[in-house]
C-alpha positions in Angstrom: 116.4 93.8 84.6 112.7 93.9 85.8 113.1 95.0 89.0 109.6 95.2 91.4 110.7 98.5 94.5 108.4 97.3 97.3 107.8 100.7 99.0 109.4 102.6 96.3 107.3 106.1 97.0 108.7 106.8 100.0 111.6 108.5 101.3 114.7 106.7 100.5 112.6 103.8 98.2 112.2 107.3 95.4 116.2 107.7 95.3 116.6 103.8 94.8 113.9 103.6 91.9 115.9 106.9 90.1 119.1 105.0 90.7 117.6 102.1 89.0 115.8 103.6 85.9 119.4 105.8 85.4 121.5 102.4 85.5 119.3 100.9 82.7 116.4 99.0 84.2 112.9 98.6 84.2 111.4 99.2 87.4 107.6 98.9 88.9 106.9 100.6 92.4 104.7 98.4 95.4 103.2 100.7 97.9 100.6 100.9 100.3 101.4 105.0 100.5 101.3 104.6 104.2 104.2 107.0 104.2 105.0 107.7 101.0 104.0 109.9 98.3 102.5 109.7 95.2 104.4 113.1 94.1 107.7 110.4 94.6 106.4 108.5 91.6 107.7 108.9 88.3 105.7 109.0 85.3 108.0 106.0 83.5 107.3 103.5 86.4 104.3 101.0 86.4 103.0 101.6 90.0 100.8 98.6 92.0 99.0 99.8 94.9 99.4 96.8 97.5 100.3 96.0 101.2 102.6 93.5 102.2 100.6 91.7 104.7 97.5 91.3 102.0 99.2 88.2 100.0 97.1 88.0 97.1 98.3 92.1 96.1 102.0 90.5 96.5 100.7 86.9 93.9 99.6 89.7 91.5 102.2 91.9 91.8 105.0 88.7 91.4 102.9 87.4 88.8 104.0 89.7 86.3 107.3 88.0 86.4 110.7 89.9 87.8 114.3 89.4 87.8 115.0 91.2 91.0 113.0 92.9 93.6 113.8 95.6 96.4 112.6 95.6 99.6 112.2 99.2 101.6 108.6 98.5 103.3 109.4 98.6 106.8 108.6 100.5 110.1 111.6 102.5 110.9 110.5 104.2 114.8 113.3 103.0 116.8 111.2 104.6 120.1 108.0 103.4 118.8 109.2 99.8 118.2 109.7 99.6 122.2 105.8 100.6 122.7 104.2 98.8 120.1 106.5 95.6 119.5 103.5 93.8 118.2 102.9 96.3 115.3 106.6 96.0 114.2 106.3 92.2 114.1 103.4 92.3 112.3 104.8 95.3 109.8 108.2 94.1 109.7 108.5 90.0 110.0 105.4 88.9 109.3 105.0 91.0 106.6 109.1 90.0 104.9 107.9 87.1 105.0 104.6 87.2 102.8 107.3 88.8 100.2 109.9 86.1 100.3 107.5 83.9 100.0 105.8 85.3 97.0 109.1 86.2 95.7 110.5 82.1 96.0 106.7 81.0 94.4 107.5 83.2 91.1 111.1 82.4 91.0 112.3 85.9 91.5 115.4 85.1 93.4 117.7 88.2 93.5 116.8 90.5 96.7 118.3 93.6 98.1 117.2 94.2 101.3 117.1 97.5 103.5 118.6 96.3 106.6 120.2 98.5 109.6 122.6 100.0 111.8 120.2 99.2 114.6 121.0 95.2 114.4 124.3 96.0 115.9 123.0 98.2 119.3 126.0 100.0 121.1 129.1 100.0 119.6 131.9 97.4 121.1 134.5 99.3 119.0 134.4 102.2 116.1 134.9 102.3 113.0 131.8 99.3 113.2 132.8 97.0 110.7 130.9 94.0 109.4 131.9 91.6 112.0 131.0 93.7 115.1 128.6 92.3 116.9 124.7 92.4 116.4 122.8 92.8 119.4 120.2 95.6 118.9 118.9 97.4 121.8 115.5 98.0 120.2 112.7 96.0 119.1 113.1 97.9 115.4 116.9 96.5 115.0 115.8 92.8 116.6 113.6 93.0 113.6 116.1 93.3 111.0 118.5 91.4 112.6 115.6 88.0 111.9 114.9 89.6 108.5 118.6 88.7 107.9 118.6 85.1 109.4 115.7 84.6 107.3 117.5 85.4 104.2 120.1 83.6 105.0 118.1 80.1 105.3 116.0 81.2 101.8 119.0 81.3 100.4 120.6 78.1 101.9 116.8 76.3 101.0 115.9 77.4 98.5 118.4 80.0 96.4 117.0 83.3 97.5 120.4 85.4 96.8 120.2 88.6 98.3 122.1 91.9 99.4 121.2 93.6 103.2 122.2 96.6 103.0 123.0 98.1 106.9 122.6 102.3 106.7 123.9 104.0 109.1 122.0 108.0 109.0 120.1 107.9 106.0 120.0 111.8 104.9 119.9 114.6 101.8 117.9 114.8 99.2 118.1 114.3 94.9 120.5 116.4 94.1 119.8 117.3 90.5 116.4 118.1 92.4 113.3 115.9 90.9 112.6 114.3 94.8 110.6 116.7 96.4 108.4 114.8 98.5 109.3 115.0 102.0 109.7 112.2 104.5 106.6 111.5 106.9 106.6 112.2 110.6 110.8 112.5 110.2 112.8 111.2 113.4 116.1 112.0 112.2 118.4 115.3 113.1 118.7 116.9 109.8 114.9 117.4 109.0 114.3 119.0 112.4 117.0 121.1 112.1 115.2 121.9 109.0 111.8 122.2 110.4 113.7 124.6 112.9 115.0 127.0 110.4 111.7 127.6 108.9 110.0 127.9 112.7 107.8 125.2 112.4 109.4 123.3 116.0 112.0 123.7 118.5 115.4 121.7 118.2 117.0 120.7 120.8 119.9 119.1 121.5 120.2 115.9 123.5 123.0 115.5 126.0 126.3 118.1 125.3 128.7 116.3 127.9 130.0 113.0 125.6 133.2 112.4 125.4 133.4 113.7 121.4 135.5 116.8 120.5 132.4 119.1 121.0 130.3 117.3 123.9 127.9 116.9 121.4 127.2 113.2 119.7 128.8 111.6 116.6 127.1 110.1 113.9 127.7 108.9 110.1 125.4 110.7 107.6 125.7 109.2 104.2 123.6 110.6 102.2 120.3 108.7 100.7 121.4 109.2 96.6 124.9 107.5 97.6 122.9 104.6 99.3 120.7 104.2 96.6 123.9 103.6 94.0 124.7 101.2 96.0 121.6 99.1 95.9 122.5 99.1 92.4 125.6 97.9 92.9 124.5 95.4 95.2 122.0 94.2 92.5 124.8 94.3 89.9 127.2 92.3 92.4 124.5 89.6 92.7 123.4 88.9 88.8 127.2 88.6 88.8 128.4 86.6 91.5 125.4 84.5 92.0 126.0 85.1 96.1 124.6 86.6 99.0 126.3 89.5 100.9 125.9 91.7 103.8 127.3 95.4 104.3 127.5 98.6 106.1 126.8 101.8 104.2 128.5 105.0 105.9 130.9 108.0 105.4 133.8 106.2 107.7 133.6 109.4 110.0 131.3 111.3 112.5 129.4 114.3 112.0 128.8 116.0 115.6 125.2 117.1 116.5 126.5 120.6 116.8 128.7 120.4 113.4 125.5 119.8 111.4 123.5 122.3 113.2 126.4 125.3 112.4 126.3 124.3 109.3 122.6 124.4 108.4 123.1 128.3 110.3 125.7 129.0 107.5 123.5 127.5 104.5 120.4 128.6 104.7 121.3 132.1 106.7 118.5 131.1 109.4 119.5 131.8 113.2 119.0 127.9 114.1 117.8 128.6 117.7 119.1 125.0 119.7 118.3 124.3 123.3 120.8 122.1 125.2 119.5 119.1 127.2 120.0 115.7 129.0 120.9 112.8 127.1 118.6 110.4 126.0 118.6 107.1 127.8 120.3 104.9 125.1 122.7 107.0 122.9 125.9 106.3 122.4 128.0 109.2 122.0 129.8 108.0 118.9 128.5 105.5 116.4 130.4 105.4 112.4 130.9 102.1 110.1 134.0 100.9 108.1 132.3 100.6 104.7 135.7 98.9 103.4 133.8 95.6 102.5 131.0 97.5 100.2 134.3 99.5 98.4 136.1 96.1 98.0 133.0 93.8 96.4 131.1 96.7 94.8 133.4 99.5 94.1 131.0 101.8 96.1 132.1 105.0 97.6 130.2 108.3 99.1 129.6 111.1 96.8 127.8 113.1 98.0 127.9 112.8 101.9 129.7 115.5 102.9 128.0 117.7 105.3 127.4 121.0 103.1 126.1 118.4 100.4 124.0 116.8 103.1 122.3 120.2 104.2 122.3 121.8 101.0 120.0 119.3 99.3 117.7 119.0 101.8 117.3 122.7 102.7 116.4 123.2 98.7 113.6 120.6 99.3 112.7 122.2 102.8 112.3 125.8 102.0 
């Protein structure tokens, strides 16, 4: 298939592009390089410099004729979304509507969407499955939830078939070492641990008195290559079955903050000092998902999401 990957120069996007190519698809990347990097582009792909807020850019891209598209062009800092909701409204919501309108206009009716576990909010039970209530506790999660609802309507009214893939904690880097562009301004724990290992920042552990096995938060870390594989498999599913789907993507088990830091110390050989700090408001003790539906429908299982592979592939890039 001819696939347009919007946000394909970014951290997750570049891994998705690589897996699409591996599966034999012809990929074109559309990106404004605000957080994506030219070094993440592959020479085999066409590249369109464009902005999802400029309808003409999207029209010119979709007019080239694509069978499907992947949408990864969103702002994702949950904390910032609570301070600058207007920024997230314009980019995430308006930008996505622009994309879907252009796709429908040019009859590109297969969409893979980068959704988020943030649509769920506080866990009411664990592991969180696809039936878990969606009550986001930050504006970023709200934008992703609204987009899922827009896609439901576009499916019903325009025949736009989609997969909403709700990531838990994306981490790691390409195991083959071909993608080496560092994520810009990372907010996640593992990049912060890497920066601390290199002496570039102080590392804080927010909360050591949670009701978990070592007192620190538990999160579901999923390797970015496993996420990318799920995008390709979801596209195959939509093409074969002609129906939309919403799936949670995770490992079905959690890793504590301390376990991740200890693994990083062992693998990097660095002391990585960490300072205990008070809990952050809104941080649940544990957050992990069931991925049984993804396994049932797609045959998907994580292959690279063990803690050592997550840390090792990240360190290979950071060091």
